[in-house]
Every structure is written in structure tokens, then in C-alpha cells.
N, C-alpha and C positions, 0 to 999 in steps of 0.2 A: 337375915335380921329380919325378925317377924316381932312387930309388938302389940299387945292385944289393948284394945281401947274402948272406950264408952261413949257415948256421945248421946244427947236427946232426939228423939224422930219426932214424925210428924204431930204423934198422939201423944207426945208427953212422956212415954216411956223410956227408958234407956236401953240403946241398940248396943249389941255387942261387934266389935269387927275387927281386923287384923290388918294392919299394915306393914307389908312387906317390902323391903327394899334392899336393893342390891350392896354389897360390903364395898363397890368403887363407888364411881360416880353414879349420879342420878341424871338420866337424860329427860325423863319426865315421869310423871306421876297419872295413874290411871284407875279407875273409879270401876267397880265391878259390881254389875246386879245381874243377881242368880234368878232363876227359873221359880215358877209357882209353887208354893209348898216347899221349893229346895232349902237350902242353906248355902252359906258360906265355907262350909265344909264338906263338900261334896268332892268327890277324888275328883273327878274330872277337873273342878276349878282347882285345886290344890295344885294340879299337876299344872293348869295352864299357868296360874301365877308364878311358880316356880321357873318355869321356861322363862318367863317374861323377864323375871327380877334378873335371871344370868345375862339377859342382854339389856340389862341397863335400866329396866322400867320398872317403877317402884307400883306396888299393887295395894290398893285400901278395898279390901271386902268385907263388907258385915250383912249380919241376918236384920231383914225386914223386920216390922215389927210383929210380934208373937210367935214369930219361927225362930229355930236354933237355940241360941243362947241369949236372942232379945227378948226382954219382957213386955208385956202389952196382951191383948187378947185378939189371936189371929181372926173370931168373928166379927171383931169392929175393922178390921182392915178392907181397903177396895184400893184399885188400880190409882185411883187418885191419891189415896194415903202413901203407895209407894212410891208415887213423884215425888212427892214431900220429903219422904222418908232419904231417897237421893238428891235432893236439892241439901238438906239438912248434912247429908253426907260430905258435900263437898263445900259448905259452909265450915266444917269442923277443919276438913284438908287444909283448906284457905289458911285455918287460923294455927292450926298446930305443925302444918309440912309446907306444902305447897298445894294449890288448885289443881284441880285434875287437867289434863292437857287431852286424854284419851278418854273416851265413854264408852265402855264394854257392857253388852246385855246379852244373857242366853234365854233363850226362849221367851217366855211372858216380860223378862229382866230386859231383852232387846227391845219388845215395843217399848217399853218405860224407858230406856235410853234414847229410842229417837222422838219420842214425846216430850223429856224434857232437857236436850241439847240445848234449845234456844235459852232456858234459864240460867245456863251456865255458860257464862259469857267467855270464861279462860277454855273451854272444850275446843280444839282444834280437828279432832277426828273422831268418828264414832263407828264403832263395830258392833255388829250383832251376828249370832251365832243361834241358828235353828229360830228365827222368829216370827212370830205371826204377823201377819200385815195389816190384822186388826183386831180389835179385844172382843168383837163378838164371837170369834172361834174358840176362845175359853169359855165364855159366856153361854151360847148355846152346847156347849160339852155339858157344863154345870147344870144348866136345865133340865138337861135332859136326864141327869142323873138324880136330878132332886124336884121331879115335878110338882111335888107336895110344897114347895114353895110358892105356887102361884096362889095357895088359899093358907098358909103359914108363912111367919117374918123367920123361923129359925129351923135346922133341920143338920142333922149329920150324916155324911157321905165319907165314902172312905178314896183316897187317894195314895196310890204307889201304894197300898197295902197298910195305909196310915187314918185313922180316922180324923177328920176336921169338922168343925162347924163351922158353917157357912148360915148368912143370913141374905133374905130379898135385896136388902142394897147394896149388895156385891153385886147380882146380875144387872140392877138398874144401874149403878156406876159403870160397869163394862159398856153396856149398852149405850150411855152418854159419849164414849169417847169416840171420833174421828181420827186415825192416824195420817191419812191420806194427806191430809193439809200440813201435819207436820213433817210428812218424809217430801212433800212438794218445797216446802220452806227451810227445810233443814239448813241450808246455805253453811254447809259443813263438809269435809270427804267422806263418804262412805263405803263402810267393807261390808259386804253382805255376805256371810258365809253359812253353805245350807247342805246339807245329804240329801242327796235324791232318792234314798231308800228310808227316809226319816218317815216312823208312822204313827208320832205323835202330830207334829207339823206337816203337811204334805209342801214338796218344793214349790208347789205354785205360788205359797204366800212369799217365797224369794222372788219370784218372777215378780210381783205384784210389786214390791216393796223397791228391786229392781228399775221399775218402770218409772214407776211414781217420782223417785229420786231426779236429780239435778247432776250434772258431772260437776266436778270429779268422782265417780263413785265404779266400784270395783266388785265384782263376784267370784267367788272362789267354791269350787265344791270338794264338799268332805267325802265323796265317794261313798263307801260302804259304812259309814259312822252312824252309830245309834242316836238318839236323839239326846242323850244324856252324857254320850261322847264316855260310856264307860267299859262297852264292850273289847274296847281295844285300846290301849294307855296312849299309843302312839296317834291317835285321834286328837286329843288335847294337845300333844306337844307340837303336831304339825300344824293345829290351829295358832297355837300361838307363836310359831316359826316365821307363819304367812303374816300374822298382825304385826311380829316386830319389825319384819323387813318392807312393809309397806308402810305403817307407822313413822317411820324412817325418814320419809319423804314429805310426811306434812306434821307431823309432831314431834318430833325429838330432836332434842340439840346434838349439833354433830359433836360424836366421841371426841376427846382428846386425841392428836395424831402426833408421831413423830415429825417434827420440826424438818429434819435432814431424810431425802428418802433412801434408802441402801441401795446402791450399786448393784450391778450383778457382782455374783458371789461373796459381798459384802454384809454385814447385820449390823443396824445402828440402834442403841440404846441409850433411850433419853430418861431422865429422872423426873419424874411428874411430883405427885405431893408424898409428904412421909417417904414408905421405903418403894412407892409402885413406880414400877419402871415401863416405858412405853419401848416396845420393840418393831423394828422392822425390819424383814428377812424378804427378800426376793418378791416385795410387791405385799407380804402378807403382814396384818398386822397381830400382836401376840402383845399381852402384858405379864409381867413377874412382880410378885409381891411377896411379903411373909405374913405369917398367919396374926390374928389381934392379938395374939399372948406375947406377943414380943414386941408389939406397936406398930403391926401391919395393918391392913386393912380387906387381906385375904381375897383380892381383887384377880389373883391369878395364881400359876405354881410358883412355889420357890425359885432360886437358881438352881438348887440341888434337883427339883423336880424336875426342871428342864432338862438337867443333864441327864435323868434317869429316861425322862422321854425321848432322849435325841438316842440311845443306847436301845431302849426297847423298840423302838420305829425303826432301827438298822438292822437289828435282829431279827425283825419279821419279816423284812423285805427281803433280808438276804437268803432267809429259808424259802421263802416265795420264787426267789429267782432261783436258786438251785431245785426248787423241786418242779419248776414249771419245766425248765432244761431237761431235767431227766424223767418228766413225764412221770412224777408220784401225783396220786389221787389227794392231793393235799387240800382239805376244804378250808383250814382256818387255824389262824396261830394266835394264842394269846400269851402274852410275854408281862408277868408281875416283876416289879421290881423295888427293892427296897436298900437304903444305903443307911450304914452306920460308921461310927467309930469304933474299934475293937483294939484291943493290946495284942501287940506282934507274937506273944508268947502264946496268945490261945488260937493263931491263926495257921492249921499245918503248913498251908501254902504259899504263905508270903515269904516275899526277896526282903522285902525290908526289914532292917534291925533296928526304925525306931520303936519307941515306944507304944505308940499308937498307929493304926493304917487305917485308911478308908476301905472297908470293904461293901463290895454290892452284891446283895442275893438278887439271882433272877431265875424266875422259876417260870418255867415254858409248856404249855398247853398244846398240844398239837392234836389236830380234829380231821380224821382222815381215814379210808380204809388201807391203813399204811401195816406191813408188816414190824415187828421187832428191828431187823438189821436197817430198817428204811429210816425209821425214827431215831435210832441213836447215830446216823449217819447225819439227819437235820441237826441233831443236838450239838453234834461236833462239827459242823458248818456255821452254828450259830457263835460259835469261839471264833470264827472268821471276818466278822463284819465288820466294816472298816472304821468303825466307832469303837468298837471291841480293842481293836489294833492299838489304833491311839490312844486309848486309855494305859493300854500296856506300854507304849512306846515313852522312850524318852522325851518330852514334851518342854519346846523351849516358847514363853511368852516374852515377845519383845514390847515393851512398852515407851511410847514416845508421846509427847507433848504437840498437840496441835498448835499450829502460828493463828 
């Protein structure tokens, strides 16, 4: 559920943003600050945002003044105006949705998140990704690329292959900020994520941020990720997974849960709002729902979706057990399933005489160095999985009213 939004930024320009919300319950809103000269639409940012929404966290991301789809002149901006843009974004969220409880910043956006967190009282936790520990890191880099700014007010440089006009005021502003005080007085839980092989912002910056911060604080290595988290799509997904798990301790509302825990061998389903159902099974929590087109919120699979998932999981498990027992070189099984209602006359192998029957199409892909006889045997074994047999046997459902 993505909504395009506009709001007024620090310099009076209209800034473009997107608010992505989960289809179901919103456990918290997060405000995301992108890296220097990047935009809200960076692939890694979109991946991270999608993963967080799937975990119940709504994400508000926008383009800073003069970047992406936002209006304004980039040359007029600086680190101070970025901080003011973030405050303006938080104000808009407070008015239209809910104030952010999580502040996330990537690269210089992470530095901005550290500097602005105290100005947004509702923020309960701050997370940085590849953030510099000081603004001089960028200032020195820009000064080296544009030495002419010592004698003139404006010049054009290339960043990531794109031309940008910058002014001397940007360097002066970067030199005027000291992040160490902001970090040591943050007063909020901090998660520092950084790659030890980051060639843009050295891992030593993460050490300085972590050392300056007070507890509670956490550090997570992003291993071999590049600075923009673009080399491997899993890097952004992993960053989101870790962030969601960490934030659940400090900034997230507890998810709605089934009131009655399921006993061993039992499944408990409890209706929430609308069609959404909360499921407890052997200590695991699931959600079933209907798509928005029929009045649901699409927070989880439909009942038939869960049925197909059960058959698919049982099919793959049974094939795996047989292959292991027979020492077959089976690498992986992918089971795709689809449910339809079909007319009995159109179904050649249907036993029912009713006008319509349920038909499940199960497509199995087998990976591994297997001969054709082995593949056919595994296909035969698929029909022997317990759930498959249950679906083909006579099933009686006894319904009783609890006292």
C-alpha cells in the first residue's frame, strides 16, 4: 500500500515522498533518510522498505530538496537544510499518519538521523547504515574534488557519474557540524550497521559512532556488502530483517496475538478485524486473510492459499525423505500449486458426479543430477504424501460448540 505524497521542505520547495504501509496492522512508522545525492527510489532503499512493511513497519521515504522528484535547487542545500527537511517530513507524518518512532539513515542520511533525532520527540530508536561519524568526511572529499571553491562560490562536479552544482556554503556548513555531541547525547537506542569492506565510508566510522554512543546500542556487520547495498539484493533484505527484529524490542507495538495458545497437535484460529484471522500452531504464529477486492486487507494468505501451502510443503518433504533414503542426488524441489473450480464434465479423472469439483494443479520442478527413471519415481512419490492422501480420502469434520 504505497501512497505518493508532497510536503513543503526547509527551503519552501515541494518535496516528493512515498509512504508505504503494510496491508494489515501498522506496528510503527519509520522515517528514512537517503544518502548524499541519492534518492528515495534507490533500489536498495525500495527493497529495504518493502521488507519492513512486510513486517508491519510503515516506511516514509522522500527526496531531499533538489534531488529525485523534489523541487528546489540542489546547490542551495546543505547538511543543515537536510536536517530541516527531515523535521518537516516528521511534521507531515505526524499530521497525516503518525509521528515516526524509528529513524533510519543511510550514509550521510545516517549522519543526519543522528543529528536530528533529538528534535523529533516521538522517535524511540535510531538505525544507521554505512554512516560517516562526522560531516568532515564528505566535506574533505568534496574539497578534494573541487579545489576551485577556495577562490569561487560555485562549481560543478560529478558524483556517481552525474553532474551536480555545489557551492562553498555547503563545505562551510559541513565543517560547522559536530556529530560526536549528538551521538553521545542521543538518549535513544542505536543500531549501527556497516560493511567492513565499505570503500566509500570506512568501517572505522562505525567504530567511532559505536564508541561515542551510550547504551542501549548494537552493531551489526553487513559482511561483504557494498556501500549502496546494490551488489547483492540480499544485503538490503538482511539489513531490514535485522532492523525489524531489533526495533521490536524498542519501538514496535506488540503484534496482535491469539488469546488461546494452541496445545500440542492443535491449531487455534481467532478472528481479528474484518476477515483477518490469527492462527496459533505448535508455537508458530500465522495470519490468514482475504484480498482487498473482496473486503479483506491481504495481510496473509487466503484459507485456500494455506491449504495449497500445506499440500506443497508435504509434497516437497515427502520427496526429500524418499530421496534421502534412496541416496538420490536431489538438490531442490519447487512445488507450484493452483486451485480452481472446474466442471466435472471437463475433468477426465474426477470421480465426483457433481456439476463442479475442486481441482488443484500441482507443478513440480526437480533439481539435481537425476536420471529420468528417478525423476518419474519422485513424481510418483509426490502422490503419496500424507496431505495428498487426506485430500483424496473421505474426510469427516465434526463441529462442536465450546462451553
